[in-house]
Predicted model as a PDB file, atoms N, CA, C, CB and O in Angstrom, pLDDT in the B-factor column:
MODEL        1                                                                  
ATOM      1  N   MET A   1      78.874  56.233 114.035  1.00 79.00           N  
ATOM      2  CA  MET A   1      79.172  56.331 112.849  1.00 79.00           C  
ATOM      3  C   MET A   1      78.365  55.916 111.726  1.00 79.00           C  
ATOM      4  CB  MET A   1      80.130  55.858 112.809  1.00 79.00           C  
ATOM      5  O   MET A   1      77.689  54.893 111.830  1.00 79.00           O  
ATOM      6  N   ALA A   2      78.359  56.661 110.566  1.00 85.00           N  
ATOM      7  CA  ALA A   2      77.384  56.443 109.629  1.00 85.00           C  
ATOM      8  C   ALA A   2      78.300  55.539 108.076  1.00 85.00           C  
ATOM      9  CB  ALA A   2      76.631  58.190 109.307  1.00 85.00           C  
ATOM     10  O   ALA A   2      79.176  55.989 107.338  1.00 85.00           O  
ATOM     11  N   LEU A   3      77.711  54.359 108.076  1.00 93.00           N  
ATOM     12  CA  LEU A   3      78.080  53.735 107.243  1.00 93.00           C  
ATOM     13  C   LEU A   3      77.439  53.748 105.553  1.00 93.00           C  
ATOM     14  CB  LEU A   3      78.017  52.698 107.914  1.00 93.00           C  
ATOM     15  O   LEU A   3      76.261  53.714 105.196  1.00 93.00           O  
ATOM     16  N   PHE A   4      78.360  53.793 104.939  1.00 95.00           N  
ATOM     17  CA  PHE A   4      77.696  54.088 103.171  1.00 95.00           C  
ATOM     18  C   PHE A   4      78.213  53.112 102.501  1.00 95.00           C  
ATOM     19  CB  PHE A   4      78.159  55.576 102.239  1.00 95.00           C  
ATOM     20  O   PHE A   4      79.303  52.698 102.895  1.00 95.00           O  
ATOM     21  N   SER A   5      77.612  52.504 101.366  1.00 95.00           N  
ATOM     22  CA  SER A   5      78.487  51.738 100.365  1.00 95.00           C  
ATOM     23  C   SER A   5      78.832  52.889  99.300  1.00 95.00           C  
ATOM     24  CB  SER A   5      77.651  50.337  99.632  1.00 95.00           C  
ATOM     25  O   SER A   5      78.414  54.046  99.260  1.00 95.00           O  
ATOM     26  N   VAL A   6      79.837  52.131  98.340  1.00 95.00           N  
ATOM     27  CA  VAL A   6      80.490  53.168  97.428  1.00 95.00           C  
ATOM     28  C   VAL A   6      79.230  53.827  96.293  1.00 95.00           C  
ATOM     29  CB  VAL A   6      81.877  52.300  96.512  1.00 95.00           C  
ATOM     30  O   VAL A   6      79.480  54.868  95.685  1.00 95.00           O  
ATOM     31  N   HIS A   7      78.360  53.357  96.166  1.00 95.00           N  
ATOM     32  CA  HIS A   7      77.081  53.331  95.281  1.00 95.00           C  
ATOM     33  C   HIS A   7      76.093  54.639  96.236  1.00 95.00           C  
ATOM     34  CB  HIS A   7      76.228  51.387  95.251  1.00 95.00           C  
ATOM     35  O   HIS A   7      75.897  55.773  95.800  1.00 95.00           O  
ATOM     36  N   ASP A   8      75.745  54.285  97.156  1.00 94.00           N  
ATOM     37  CA  ASP A   8      75.327  55.350  97.905  1.00 94.00           C  
ATOM     38  C   ASP A   8      76.240  56.548  98.233  1.00 94.00           C  
ATOM     39  CB  ASP A   8      74.914  54.829  99.010  1.00 94.00           C  
ATOM     40  O   ASP A   8      75.665  57.632  98.131  1.00 94.00           O  
ATOM     41  N   ALA A   9      77.234  56.584  98.519  1.00 95.00           N  
ATOM     42  CA  ALA A   9      78.026  57.616  98.269  1.00 95.00           C  
ATOM     43  C   ALA A   9      77.959  58.651  97.304  1.00 95.00           C  
ATOM     44  CB  ALA A   9      78.942  57.188  98.132  1.00 95.00           C  
ATOM     45  O   ALA A   9      77.515  59.798  97.367  1.00 95.00           O  
ATOM     46  N   LYS A  10      78.623  57.843  96.181  1.00 95.00           N  
ATOM     47  CA  LYS A  10      78.416  58.428  94.610  1.00 95.00           C  
ATOM     48  C   LYS A  10      76.759  59.255  94.463  1.00 95.00           C  
ATOM     49  CB  LYS A  10      78.488  56.815  93.333  1.00 95.00           C  
ATOM     50  O   LYS A  10      76.660  60.409  94.045  1.00 95.00           O  
ATOM     51  N   THR A  11      75.644  58.471  94.861  1.00 96.00           N  
ATOM     52  CA  THR A  11      74.732  59.034  94.667  1.00 96.00           C  
ATOM     53  C   THR A  11      74.435  60.498  95.608  1.00 96.00           C  
ATOM     54  CB  THR A  11      73.900  58.027  94.729  1.00 96.00           C  
ATOM     55  O   THR A  11      74.131  61.580  95.106  1.00 96.00           O  
ATOM     56  N   ASN A  12      74.609  60.224  97.115  1.00 95.00           N  
ATOM     57  CA  ASN A  12      74.390  61.451  97.881  1.00 95.00           C  
ATOM     58  C   ASN A  12      76.034  62.178  98.421  1.00 95.00           C  
ATOM     59  CB  ASN A  12      73.317  60.951  99.293  1.00 95.00           C  
ATOM     60  O   ASN A  12      76.266  62.633  99.541  1.00 95.00           O  
ATOM     61  N   LEU A  13      76.866  62.115  97.413  1.00 96.00           N  
ATOM     62  CA  LEU A  13      78.023  62.910  97.776  1.00 96.00           C  
ATOM     63  C   LEU A  13      78.005  64.534  98.556  1.00 96.00           C  
ATOM     64  CB  LEU A  13      78.672  63.012  96.459  1.00 96.00           C  
ATOM     65  O   LEU A  13      78.464  65.017  99.591  1.00 96.00           O  
ATOM     66  N   SER A  14      77.263  64.972  97.489  1.00 96.00           N  
ATOM     67  CA  SER A  14      76.545  66.472  98.457  1.00 96.00           C  
ATOM     68  C   SER A  14      76.364  66.425 100.222  1.00 96.00           C  
ATOM     69  CB  SER A  14      74.664  66.713  97.873  1.00 96.00           C  
ATOM     70  O   SER A  14      77.055  66.971 101.082  1.00 96.00           O  
ATOM     71  N   ARG A  15      75.348  65.688 100.336  1.00 96.00           N  
ATOM     72  CA  ARG A  15      74.832  65.338 101.677  1.00 96.00           C  
ATOM     73  C   ARG A  15      75.670  64.930 102.701  1.00 96.00           C  
ATOM     74  CB  ARG A  15      73.978  64.397 101.592  1.00 96.00           C  
ATOM     75  O   ARG A  15      75.495  65.162 103.897  1.00 96.00           O  
ATOM     76  N   LEU A  16      76.907  64.101 102.023  1.00 96.00           N  
ATOM     77  CA  LEU A  16      77.531  63.416 103.023  1.00 96.00           C  
ATOM     78  C   LEU A  16      78.801  64.488 103.175  1.00 96.00           C  
ATOM     79  CB  LEU A  16      77.883  61.762 102.612  1.00 96.00           C  
ATOM     80  O   LEU A  16      79.343  64.710 104.257  1.00 96.00           O  
ATOM     81  N   ILE A  17      79.106  64.981 102.187  1.00 95.00           N  
ATOM     82  CA  ILE A  17      79.783  66.260 102.561  1.00 95.00           C  
ATOM     83  C   ILE A  17      79.332  67.161 103.545  1.00 95.00           C  
ATOM     84  CB  ILE A  17      79.877  66.985 101.551  1.00 95.00           C  
ATOM     85  O   ILE A  17      80.046  67.545 104.471  1.00 95.00           O  
ATOM     86  N   ALA A  18      78.374  67.446 103.397  1.00 96.00           N  
ATOM     87  CA  ALA A  18      77.314  68.524 104.166  1.00 96.00           C  
ATOM     88  C   ALA A  18      77.623  67.594 105.870  1.00 96.00           C  
ATOM     89  CB  ALA A  18      75.059  68.449 103.301  1.00 96.00           C  
ATOM     90  O   ALA A  18      77.990  68.363 106.758  1.00 96.00           O  
ATOM     91  N   GLU A  19      77.547  66.743 106.110  1.00 95.00           N  
ATOM     92  CA  GLU A  19      77.228  65.854 107.110  1.00 95.00           C  
ATOM     93  C   GLU A  19      78.687  65.805 107.888  1.00 95.00           C  
ATOM     94  CB  GLU A  19      76.633  64.381 106.492  1.00 95.00           C  
ATOM     95  O   GLU A  19      78.863  65.925 109.100  1.00 95.00           O  
ATOM     96  N   ALA A  20      79.873  65.558 106.671  1.00 94.00           N  
ATOM     97  CA  ALA A  20      81.043  65.834 107.468  1.00 94.00           C  
ATOM     98  C   ALA A  20      81.447  67.004 108.065  1.00 94.00           C  
ATOM     99  CB  ALA A  20      81.938  65.577 106.865  1.00 94.00           C  
ATOM    100  O   ALA A  20      81.993  67.130 109.161  1.00 94.00           O  
ATOM    101  N   LEU A  21      81.062  68.070 107.066  1.00 94.00           N  
ATOM    102  CA  LEU A  21      81.533  69.364 107.637  1.00 94.00           C  
ATOM    103  C   LEU A  21      80.554  69.694 109.082  1.00 94.00           C  
ATOM    104  CB  LEU A  21      81.350  70.642 106.352  1.00 94.00           C  
ATOM    105  O   LEU A  21      81.018  70.454 109.932  1.00 94.00           O  
ATOM    106  N   ALA A  22      79.658  69.282 109.208  1.00 94.00           N  
ATOM    107  CA  ALA A  22      79.172  69.360 110.378  1.00 94.00           C  
ATOM    108  C   ALA A  22      79.342  68.621 111.587  1.00 94.00           C  
ATOM    109  CB  ALA A  22      78.244  69.346 110.187  1.00 94.00           C  
ATOM    110  O   ALA A  22      78.754  68.872 112.639  1.00 94.00           O  
ATOM    111  N   GLY A  23      80.346  67.497 111.365  1.00 92.00           N  
ATOM    112  CA  GLY A  23      81.103  66.877 112.437  1.00 92.00           C  
ATOM    113  C   GLY A  23      80.685  65.536 112.518  1.00 92.00           C  
ATOM    114  O   GLY A  23      80.941  64.806 113.475  1.00 92.00           O  
ATOM    115  N   GLY A  24      79.981  65.173 111.421  1.00 94.00           N  
ATOM    116  CA  GLY A  24      79.542  63.863 111.373  1.00 94.00           C  
ATOM    117  C   GLY A  24      80.557  63.077 110.755  1.00 94.00           C  
ATOM    118  O   GLY A  24      81.187  63.471 109.773  1.00 94.00           O  
ATOM    119  N   ASP A  25      80.806  61.495 111.549  1.00 94.00           N  
ATOM    120  CA  ASP A  25      81.404  60.541 110.914  1.00 94.00           C  
ATOM    121  C   ASP A  25      81.075  59.910 109.856  1.00 94.00           C  
ATOM    122  CB  ASP A  25      81.567  59.849 111.529  1.00 94.00           C  
ATOM    123  O   ASP A  25      80.017  59.294 109.986  1.00 94.00           O  
ATOM    124  N   VAL A  26      81.705  59.796 108.575  1.00 95.00           N  
ATOM    125  CA  VAL A  26      81.017  59.393 107.420  1.00 95.00           C  
ATOM    126  C   VAL A  26      82.219  58.326 107.038  1.00 95.00           C  
ATOM    127  CB  VAL A  26      80.605  60.703 106.260  1.00 95.00           C  
ATOM    128  O   VAL A  26      83.358  58.769 106.893  1.00 95.00           O  
ATOM    129  N   VAL A  27      81.968  56.994 106.887  1.00 96.00           N  
ATOM    130  CA  VAL A  27      82.618  56.212 106.501  1.00 96.00           C  
ATOM    131  C   VAL A  27      82.124  55.296 105.107  1.00 96.00           C  
ATOM    132  CB  VAL A  27      82.825  55.625 107.608  1.00 96.00           C  
ATOM    133  O   VAL A  27      80.973  54.881 104.968  1.00 96.00           O  
ATOM    134  N   ILE A  28      83.116  55.097 104.219  1.00 96.00           N  
ATOM    135  CA  ILE A  28      82.263  54.787 102.931  1.00 96.00           C  
ATOM    136  C   ILE A  28      82.935  53.150 102.575  1.00 96.00           C  
ATOM    137  CB  ILE A  28      82.579  56.177 101.456  1.00 96.00           C  
ATOM    138  O   ILE A  28      84.155  53.058 102.433  1.00 96.00           O  
ATOM    139  N   ALA A  29      82.096  51.966 102.455  1.00 96.00           N  
ATOM    140  CA  ALA A  29      82.434  50.983 102.483  1.00 96.00           C  
ATOM    141  C   ALA A  29      82.318  49.938 101.273  1.00 96.00           C  
ATOM    142  CB  ALA A  29      81.978  50.752 103.425  1.00 96.00           C  
ATOM    143  O   ALA A  29      81.279  49.921 100.614  1.00 96.00           O  
ATOM    144  N   ARG A  30      83.255  49.163 101.008  1.00 95.00           N  
ATOM    145  CA  ARG A  30      83.263  48.131  99.917  1.00 95.00           C  
ATOM    146  C   ARG A  30      82.805  46.843 100.575  1.00 95.00           C  
ATOM    147  CB  ARG A  30      84.729  47.953  99.222  1.00 95.00           C  
ATOM    148  O   ARG A  30      83.601  46.143 101.200  1.00 95.00           O  
ATOM    149  N   GLY A  31      81.455  46.511 100.428  1.00 91.00           N  
ATOM    150  CA  GLY A  31      80.405  45.700 100.997  1.00 91.00           C  
ATOM    151  C   GLY A  31      80.187  46.010 102.217  1.00 91.00           C  
ATOM    152  O   GLY A  31      79.685  47.064 102.608  1.00 91.00           O  
ATOM    153  N   ASN A  32      80.586  45.027 102.928  1.00 90.00           N  
ATOM    154  CA  ASN A  32      80.602  45.401 104.817  1.00 90.00           C  
ATOM    155  C   ASN A  32      81.905  45.601 105.423  1.00 90.00           C  
ATOM    156  CB  ASN A  32      79.995  44.075 105.844  1.00 90.00           C  
ATOM    157  O   ASN A  32      82.055  45.393 106.626  1.00 90.00           O  
ATOM    158  N   VAL A  33      83.176  46.118 104.437  1.00 95.00           N  
ATOM    159  CA  VAL A  33      84.405  46.462 104.944  1.00 95.00           C  
ATOM    160  C   VAL A  33      84.773  47.770 104.839  1.00 95.00           C  
ATOM    161  CB  VAL A  33      85.312  45.768 104.425  1.00 95.00           C  
ATOM    162  O   VAL A  33      85.128  48.255 103.765  1.00 95.00           O  
ATOM    163  N   PRO A  34      84.712  48.484 106.025  1.00 96.00           N  
ATOM    164  CA  PRO A  34      84.878  50.186 105.905  1.00 96.00           C  
ATOM    165  C   PRO A  34      86.240  50.382 105.168  1.00 96.00           C  
ATOM    166  CB  PRO A  34      84.953  51.071 107.568  1.00 96.00           C  
ATOM    167  O   PRO A  34      87.179  49.697 105.573  1.00 96.00           O  
ATOM    168  N   VAL A  35      86.456  51.265 104.104  1.00 96.00           N  
ATOM    169  CA  VAL A  35      87.559  51.588 103.500  1.00 96.00           C  
ATOM    170  C   VAL A  35      87.979  52.682 103.471  1.00 96.00           C  
ATOM    171  CB  VAL A  35      87.578  51.309 102.548  1.00 96.00           C  
ATOM    172  O   VAL A  35      89.192  52.888 103.417  1.00 96.00           O  
ATOM    173  N   VAL A  36      87.040  53.703 103.501  1.00 96.00           N  
ATOM    174  CA  VAL A  36      87.648  55.167 103.493  1.00 96.00           C  
ATOM    175  C   VAL A  36      86.413  56.231 104.471  1.00 96.00           C  
ATOM    176  CB  VAL A  36      87.823  55.764 101.529  1.00 96.00           C  
ATOM    177  O   VAL A  36      85.191  56.116 104.567  1.00 96.00           O  
ATOM    178  N   ARG A  37      87.179  57.039 104.960  1.00 96.00           N  
ATOM    179  CA  ARG A  37      86.659  57.983 105.818  1.00 96.00           C  
ATOM    180  C   ARG A  37      86.660  59.371 105.607  1.00 96.00           C  
ATOM    181  CB  ARG A  37      87.173  57.833 106.840  1.00 96.00           C  
ATOM    182  O   ARG A  37      87.725  59.982 105.522  1.00 96.00           O  
ATOM    183  N   LEU A  38      85.300  60.068 105.492  1.00 95.00           N  
ATOM    184  CA  LEU A  38      85.141  61.672 104.726  1.00 95.00           C  
ATOM    185  C   LEU A  38      85.222  62.226 105.781  1.00 95.00           C  
ATOM    186  CB  LEU A  38      83.774  62.223 103.848  1.00 95.00           C  
ATOM    187  O   LEU A  38      84.460  61.921 106.698  1.00 95.00           O  
ATOM    188  N   VAL A  39      86.283  63.295 105.928  1.00 94.00           N  
ATOM    189  CA  VAL A  39      86.739  64.325 106.823  1.00 94.00           C  
ATOM    190  C   VAL A  39      86.842  65.591 106.282  1.00 94.00           C  
ATOM    191  CB  VAL A  39      87.926  64.028 107.349  1.00 94.00           C  
ATOM    192  O   VAL A  39      87.516  65.726 105.261  1.00 94.00           O  
ATOM    193  N   PRO A  40      86.333  66.476 106.749  1.00 93.00           N  
ATOM    194  CA  PRO A  40      86.955  68.129 106.412  1.00 93.00           C  
ATOM    195  C   PRO A  40      88.520  68.309 106.518  1.00 93.00           C  
ATOM    196  CB  PRO A  40      86.325  69.316 107.606  1.00 93.00           C  
ATOM    197  O   PRO A  40      89.309  68.119 107.444  1.00 93.00           O  
ATOM    198  N   VAL A  41      88.629  68.629 105.575  1.00 91.00           N  
ATOM    199  CA  VAL A  41      90.062  69.563 105.196  1.00 91.00           C  
ATOM    200  C   VAL A  41      90.273  70.435 106.078  1.00 91.00           C  
ATOM    201  CB  VAL A  41      90.089  70.406 103.891  1.00 91.00           C  
ATOM    202  O   VAL A  41      89.368  71.269 106.033  1.00 91.00           O  
ATOM    203  N   ALA A  42      91.157  70.701 107.007  1.00 87.00           N  
ATOM    204  CA  ALA A  42      91.332  71.892 107.673  1.00 87.00           C  
ATOM    205  C   ALA A  42      91.888  73.114 107.009  1.00 87.00           C  
ATOM    206  CB  ALA A  42      92.066  71.623 108.671  1.00 87.00           C  
ATOM    207  O   ALA A  42      93.008  73.182 106.502  1.00 87.00           O  
ATOM    208  N   PRO A  43      90.928  74.149 107.063  1.00 84.00           N  
ATOM    209  CA  PRO A  43      91.465  75.483 106.502  1.00 84.00           C  
ATOM    210  C   PRO A  43      92.922  76.020 106.696  1.00 84.00           C  
ATOM    211  CB  PRO A  43      90.656  76.488 107.045  1.00 84.00           C  
ATOM    212  O   PRO A  43      93.362  76.132 107.841  1.00 84.00           O  
ATOM    213  N   ARG A  44      93.691  76.357 105.601  1.00 84.00           N  
ATOM    214  CA  ARG A  44      95.219  77.140 105.693  1.00 84.00           C  
ATOM    215  C   ARG A  44      94.858  78.084 106.165  1.00 84.00           C  
ATOM    216  CB  ARG A  44      96.118  77.513 104.486  1.00 84.00           C  
ATOM    217  O   ARG A  44      93.850  78.655 105.749  1.00 84.00           O  
ATOM    218  N   GLY A  45      95.776  78.650 107.456  1.00 85.00           N  
ATOM    219  CA  GLY A  45      95.845  80.101 107.726  1.00 85.00           C  
ATOM    220  C   GLY A  45      96.505  80.966 106.717  1.00 85.00           C  
ATOM    221  O   GLY A  45      97.192  80.539 105.789  1.00 85.00           O  
ATOM    222  N   ARG A  46      96.266  82.126 106.947  1.00 86.00           N  
ATOM    223  CA  ARG A  46      96.653  83.128 106.114  1.00 86.00           C  
ATOM    224  C   ARG A  46      97.889  83.225 106.661  1.00 86.00           C  
ATOM    225  CB  ARG A  46      95.838  84.368 106.045  1.00 86.00           C  
ATOM    226  O   ARG A  46      97.977  83.013 107.871  1.00 86.00           O  
ATOM    227  N   ARG A  47      99.306  83.621 105.765  1.00 87.00           N  
ATOM    228  CA  ARG A  47     100.284  84.134 106.206  1.00 87.00           C  
ATOM    229  C   ARG A  47     100.384  85.778 106.697  1.00 87.00           C  
ATOM    230  CB  ARG A  47     101.062  83.791 105.284  1.00 87.00           C  
ATOM    231  O   ARG A  47     100.080  86.684 105.921  1.00 87.00           O  
ATOM    232  N   GLN A  48     100.836  86.017 108.045  1.00 89.00           N  
ATOM    233  CA  GLN A  48     100.852  87.241 108.195  1.00 89.00           C  
ATOM    234  C   GLN A  48     102.227  87.680 108.243  1.00 89.00           C  
ATOM    235  CB  GLN A  48     100.122  87.580 109.231  1.00 89.00           C  
ATOM    236  O   GLN A  48     103.029  87.033 108.916  1.00 89.00           O  
ATOM    237  N   PHE A  49     102.635  88.835 107.524  1.00 91.00           N  
ATOM    238  CA  PHE A  49     104.073  89.543 107.443  1.00 91.00           C  
ATOM    239  C   PHE A  49     104.220  90.085 108.868  1.00 91.00           C  
ATOM    240  CB  PHE A  49     104.198  90.853 106.232  1.00 91.00           C  
ATOM    241  O   PHE A  49     103.378  90.779 109.438  1.00 91.00           O  
ATOM    242  N   GLY A  50     105.763  89.559 109.532  1.00 90.00           N  
ATOM    243  CA  GLY A  50     106.249  90.016 110.725  1.00 90.00           C  
ATOM    244  C   GLY A  50     105.422  88.938 111.627  1.00 90.00           C  
ATOM    245  O   GLY A  50     105.078  89.591 112.613  1.00 90.00           O  
ATOM    246  N   ALA A  51     105.076  87.990 111.730  1.00 88.00           N  
ATOM    247  CA  ALA A  51     104.349  86.943 112.482  1.00 88.00           C  
ATOM    248  C   ALA A  51     105.321  86.497 113.753  1.00 88.00           C  
ATOM    249  CB  ALA A  51     103.991  85.625 111.440  1.00 88.00           C  
ATOM    250  O   ALA A  51     104.989  86.185 114.897  1.00 88.00           O  
ATOM    251  N   LEU A  52     106.439  86.565 113.240  1.00 90.00           N  
ATOM    252  CA  LEU A  52     107.840  85.674 114.103  1.00 90.00           C  
ATOM    253  C   LEU A  52     108.916  86.926 114.488  1.00 90.00           C  
ATOM    254  CB  LEU A  52     108.883  84.265 112.804  1.00 90.00           C  
ATOM    255  O   LEU A  52     110.082  86.657 114.777  1.00 90.00           O  
ATOM    256  N   LYS A  53     108.383  88.401 114.463  1.00 91.00           N  
ATOM    257  CA  LYS A  53     108.965  89.454 115.093  1.00 91.00           C  
ATOM    258  C   LYS A  53     109.103  89.362 116.237  1.00 91.00           C  
ATOM    259  CB  LYS A  53     108.485  90.438 114.947  1.00 91.00           C  
ATOM    260  O   LYS A  53     108.168  89.368 117.039  1.00 91.00           O  
ATOM    261  N   GLY A  54     110.448  89.248 116.563  1.00 92.00           N  
ATOM    262  CA  GLY A  54     110.985  89.190 118.326  1.00 92.00           C  
ATOM    263  C   GLY A  54     110.578  87.744 118.731  1.00 92.00           C  
ATOM    264  O   GLY A  54     109.959  87.645 119.791  1.00 92.00           O  
ATOM    265  N   LYS A  55     110.831  86.656 118.057  1.00 93.00           N  
ATOM    266  CA  LYS A  55     110.749  85.755 118.448  1.00 93.00           C  
ATOM    267  C   LYS A  55     111.868  85.107 118.008  1.00 93.00           C  
ATOM    268  CB  LYS A  55     109.718  85.359 118.289  1.00 93.00           C  
ATOM    269  O   LYS A  55     112.430  84.322 118.772  1.00 93.00           O  
ATOM    270  N   ILE A  56     112.355  85.331 116.728  1.00 91.00           N  
ATOM    271  CA  ILE A  56     114.022  85.037 115.985  1.00 91.00           C  
ATOM    272  C   ILE A  56     114.798  85.712 116.230  1.00 91.00           C  
ATOM    273  CB  ILE A  56     114.299  85.078 114.641  1.00 91.00           C  
ATOM    274  O   ILE A  56     114.495  86.886 116.019  1.00 91.00           O  
ATOM    275  N   ALA A  57     116.336  85.444 116.844  1.00 91.00           N  
ATOM    276  CA  ALA A  57     117.336  86.310 116.976  1.00 91.00           C  
ATOM    277  C   ALA A  57     118.285  85.797 116.111  1.00 91.00           C  
ATOM    278  CB  ALA A  57     117.788  86.501 118.295  1.00 91.00           C  
ATOM    279  O   ALA A  57     118.518  84.593 116.003  1.00 91.00           O  
ATOM    280  N   MET A  58     118.876  86.733 115.449  1.00 89.00           N  
ATOM    281  CA  MET A  58     120.380  86.522 114.207  1.00 89.00           C  
ATOM    282  C   MET A  58     121.380  86.704 115.280  1.00 89.00           C  
ATOM    283  CB  MET A  58     120.694  87.968 112.640  1.00 89.00           C  
ATOM    284  O   MET A  58     121.351  87.619 116.103  1.00 89.00           O  
ATOM    285  N   ASP A  59     122.287  85.745 115.212  1.00 91.00           N  
ATOM    286  CA  ASP A  59     123.934  85.935 115.982  1.00 91.00           C  
ATOM    287  C   ASP A  59     124.213  86.974 115.460  1.00 91.00           C  
ATOM    288  CB  ASP A  59     125.242  84.855 115.734  1.00 91.00           C  
ATOM    289  O   ASP A  59     123.654  87.365 114.435  1.00 91.00           O  
ATOM    290  N   ALA A  60     125.112  87.602 116.057  1.00 91.00           N  
ATOM    291  CA  ALA A  60     125.880  88.779 115.825  1.00 91.00           C  
ATOM    292  C   ALA A  60     126.602  88.542 114.716  1.00 91.00           C  
ATOM    293  CB  ALA A  60     126.718  89.176 116.894  1.00 91.00           C  
ATOM    294  O   ALA A  60     126.660  89.500 113.945  1.00 91.00           O  
ATOM    295  N   ARG A  61     127.258  87.416 114.347  1.00 90.00           N  
ATOM    296  CA  ARG A  61     128.261  86.892 113.135  1.00 90.00           C  
ATOM    297  C   ARG A  61     127.315  86.532 112.143  1.00 90.00           C  
ATOM    298  CB  ARG A  61     129.295  85.542 113.483  1.00 90.00           C  
ATOM    299  O   ARG A  61     127.734  85.689 111.350  1.00 90.00           O  
ATOM    300  N   PHE A  62     126.089  86.957 111.955  1.00 91.00           N  
ATOM    301  CA  PHE A  62     125.306  86.567 110.916  1.00 91.00           C  
ATOM    302  C   PHE A  62     125.906  87.429 109.632  1.00 91.00           C  
ATOM    303  CB  PHE A  62     123.724  86.828 111.277  1.00 91.00           C  
ATOM    304  O   PHE A  62     125.575  86.771 108.646  1.00 91.00           O  
ATOM    305  N   ASP A  63     126.482  88.353 109.288  1.00 92.00           N  
ATOM    306  CA  ASP A  63     126.798  89.169 108.224  1.00 92.00           C  
ATOM    307  C   ASP A  63     128.191  89.123 107.717  1.00 92.00           C  
ATOM    308  CB  ASP A  63     126.493  90.429 108.564  1.00 92.00           C  
ATOM    309  O   ASP A  63     128.592  89.500 106.616  1.00 92.00           O  
ATOM    310  N   GLU A  64     129.024  88.479 108.920  1.00 91.00           N  
ATOM    311  CA  GLU A  64     130.606  88.169 108.521  1.00 91.00           C  
ATOM    312  C   GLU A  64     130.841  87.076 107.382  1.00 91.00           C  
ATOM    313  CB  GLU A  64     131.426  87.590 109.875  1.00 91.00           C  
ATOM    314  O   GLU A  64     130.004  86.205 107.146  1.00 91.00           O  
ATOM    315  N   PRO A  65     131.783  87.167 106.849  1.00 89.00           N  
ATOM    316  CA  PRO A  65     131.880  86.766 105.800  1.00 89.00           C  
ATOM    317  C   PRO A  65     132.461  85.065 106.143  1.00 89.00           C  
ATOM    318  CB  PRO A  65     132.742  87.833 104.978  1.00 89.00           C  
ATOM    319  O   PRO A  65     133.198  84.865 107.109  1.00 89.00           O  
ATOM    320  N   LEU A  66     132.025  83.948 105.237  1.00 85.00           N  
ATOM    321  CA  LEU A  66     132.127  82.676 105.848  1.00 85.00           C  
ATOM    322  C   LEU A  66     133.907  82.515 106.112  1.00 85.00           C  
ATOM    323  CB  LEU A  66     131.360  81.422 104.743  1.00 85.00           C  
ATOM    324  O   LEU A  66     134.667  83.440 105.824  1.00 85.00           O  
ATOM    325  N   PRO A  67     134.202  81.721 106.465  1.00 86.00           N  
ATOM    326  CA  PRO A  67     135.481  80.862 106.560  1.00 86.00           C  
ATOM    327  C   PRO A  67     135.927  80.493 105.193  1.00 86.00           C  
ATOM    328  CB  PRO A  67     135.261  79.530 107.405  1.00 86.00           C  
ATOM    329  O   PRO A  67     135.038  80.065 104.457  1.00 86.00           O  
ATOM    330  N   ASP A  68     137.163  80.576 104.692  1.00 84.00           N  
ATOM    331  CA  ASP A  68     137.387  79.752 103.319  1.00 84.00           C  
ATOM    332  C   ASP A  68     137.284  78.502 103.368  1.00 84.00           C  
ATOM    333  CB  ASP A  68     138.594  79.883 102.724  1.00 84.00           C  
ATOM    334  O   ASP A  68     137.239  78.104 102.204  1.00 84.00           O  
ATOM    335  N   ASP A  69     137.210  77.497 104.212  1.00 84.00           N  
ATOM    336  CA  ASP A  69     136.971  76.009 103.990  1.00 84.00           C  
ATOM    337  C   ASP A  69     135.510  75.715 104.184  1.00 84.00           C  
ATOM    338  CB  ASP A  69     137.831  75.106 104.986  1.00 84.00           C  
ATOM    339  O   ASP A  69     135.110  74.568 103.985  1.00 84.00           O  
ATOM    340  N   GLU A  70     134.509  76.866 104.638  1.00 85.00           N  
ATOM    341  CA  GLU A  70     133.268  76.522 104.525  1.00 85.00           C  
ATOM    342  C   GLU A  70     132.637  77.527 103.149  1.00 85.00           C  
ATOM    343  CB  GLU A  70     132.563  76.737 106.059  1.00 85.00           C  
ATOM    344  O   GLU A  70     131.522  77.380 102.648  1.00 85.00           O  
ATOM    345  N   LEU A  71     133.364  78.242 102.852  1.00 83.00           N  
ATOM    346  CA  LEU A  71     133.006  78.696 101.592  1.00 83.00           C  
ATOM    347  C   LEU A  71     133.444  78.272 100.575  1.00 83.00           C  
ATOM    348  CB  LEU A  71     133.147  79.717 101.453  1.00 83.00           C  
ATOM    349  O   LEU A  71     132.981  78.915  99.632  1.00 83.00           O  
ATOM    350  N   GLY A  72     134.266  77.329 100.197  1.00 79.00           N  
ATOM    351  CA  GLY A  72     134.645  76.326  99.378  1.00 79.00           C  
ATOM    352  C   GLY A  72     133.459  75.533  98.903  1.00 79.00           C  
ATOM    353  O   GLY A  72     133.183  75.707  97.716  1.00 79.00           O  
ATOM    354  N   GLY A  73     132.524  74.508  99.729  1.00 79.00           N  
ATOM    355  CA  GLY A  73     131.836  74.136  99.563  1.00 79.00           C  
ATOM    356  C   GLY A  73     130.810  74.810  98.393  1.00 79.00           C  
ATOM    357  O   GLY A  73     130.477  74.142  97.413  1.00 79.00           O  
ATOM    358  N   TRP A  74     130.365  76.134  98.584  1.00 80.00           N  
ATOM    359  CA  TRP A  74     129.483  76.686  98.002  1.00 80.00           C  
ATOM    360  C   TRP A  74     129.635  77.086  96.397  1.00 80.00           C  
ATOM    361  CB  TRP A  74     129.280  77.659  98.794  1.00 80.00           C  
ATOM    362  O   TRP A  74     128.691  77.456  95.698  1.00 80.00           O  
ATOM    363  N   HIS A  75     131.163  76.923  95.903  1.00 70.00           N  
ATOM    364  CA  HIS A  75     131.613  77.210  94.538  1.00 70.00           C  
ATOM    365  C   HIS A  75     131.240  75.612  93.673  1.00 70.00           C  
ATOM    366  CB  HIS A  75     133.486  77.714  94.586  1.00 70.00           C  
ATOM    367  O   HIS A  75     131.947  74.647  93.964  1.00 70.00           O  
ATOM    368  N   LEU A  76     130.566  75.510  93.050  1.00 64.00           N  
ATOM    369  CA  LEU A  76     130.136  74.563  91.782  1.00 64.00           C  
ATOM    370  C   LEU A  76     131.163  74.863  91.011  1.00 64.00           C  
ATOM    371  CB  LEU A  76     128.689  74.814  90.987  1.00 64.00           C  
ATOM    372  O   LEU A  76     131.484  75.996  90.651  1.00 64.00           O  
ATOM    373  N   ALA A  77     131.939  73.377  90.622  1.00 57.00           N  
ATOM    374  CA  ALA A  77     132.855  73.416  89.822  1.00 57.00           C  
ATOM    375  C   ALA A  77     132.571  73.553  88.071  1.00 57.00           C  
ATOM    376  CB  ALA A  77     133.504  72.297  90.235  1.00 57.00           C  
ATOM    377  O   ALA A  77     133.524  73.589  87.292  1.00 57.00           O  
TER     378      ALA A  77                                                      
ENDMDL                                                                          
END                                                                             
């Protein structure tokens, strides 16, 4: 675990980011007390149209009208 002071972290931020991206454990401390850990952000996956095709099924009653008692809750006064 690499421990850096806030001042060192501000001075060497680019190097610390590179170290964290390479899998290093970068911890920033105030005095001798560790306060934050610098970790890479997991990349967001791209959405793919149709990714759940065949994995989700709709009930046969999906397109049927709602019963009156249930439909009443959807009307705003």
